[in-house]
C-alpha positions in Angstrom: 107.4 -4.4 -107.6 109.1 -1.6 -105.8 111.2 -2.2 -102.7 108.6 -0.4 -100.6 105.9 -2.8 -101.7 108.1 -5.8 -101.0 109.0 -4.5 -97.5 105.3 -3.6 -96.8 104.2 -7.1 -97.9 106.8 -8.9 -95.8 106.0 -6.7 -92.8 102.3 -7.3 -93.1 102.8 -11.0 -93.6 105.1 -11.1 -90.5 102.5 -9.3 -88.4 99.8 -11.6 -89.5 101.9 -14.7 -88.8 102.8 -13.3 -85.4 99.2 -12.5 -84.6 97.9 -16.0 -85.6 100.8 -17.7 -83.7 100.0 -15.6 -80.7 96.3 -16.6 -80.9 97.3 -20.2 -81.3 99.7 -20.0 -78.3 97.1 -18.3 -76.2 94.6 -21.0 -77.0 97.0 -23.8 -76.1 97.8 -22.1 -72.8 94.1 -21.7 -72.0 93.4 -25.4 -72.8 96.4 -26.5 -70.7 95.1 -24.5 -67.8 91.6 -25.9 -68.1 92.9 -29.4 -68.3 95.2 -28.8 -65.3 92.3 -27.5 -63.2 90.1 -30.5 -64.2 92.9 -32.9 -63.3 93.3 -31.2 -59.9 89.6 -31.3 -59.3 89.4 -35.1 -60.1 92.4 -35.8 -57.9 90.9 -33.9 -55.0 87.6 -35.8 -55.4 89.4 -39.1 -55.4 91.5 -38.1 -52.4 88.3 -37.2 -50.5 86.6 -40.5 -51.5 89.7 -42.5 -50.3 89.6 -40.6 -47.0 85.9 -41.3 -46.6 86.4 -44.9 -47.4 89.2 -45.2 -44.9 87.0 -43.7 -42.2 84.2 -46.1 -43.0 86.3 -49.2 -43.0 88.5 -48.1 -40.1 87.6 -48.3 -36.4 84.8 -46.1 -35.2 86.5 -45.1 -32.1 90.1 -46.0 -31.2 89.4 -45.7 -27.4 86.5 -48.1 -27.5 88.5 -50.6 -29.6 91.3 -50.3 -27.1 89.0 -51.0 -24.1 87.5 -54.1 -25.9 91.0 -55.4 -26.6 91.9 -55.5 -22.9 
């Protein structure tokens, strides 16, 4: 083994390790983004459902309710 071969092997291994870790990190970031978007979508749907439910259970018209209370 010559010093050149050892340096080339180490350099090649380092580049491969860097490449695979970069791919792995990119995959993790993409999955985190997709999960985050899905969570935001579900929270938005629940918020809209709660608003709709509040409208359905609440008074139809505040002015009419006020008149009937008098």
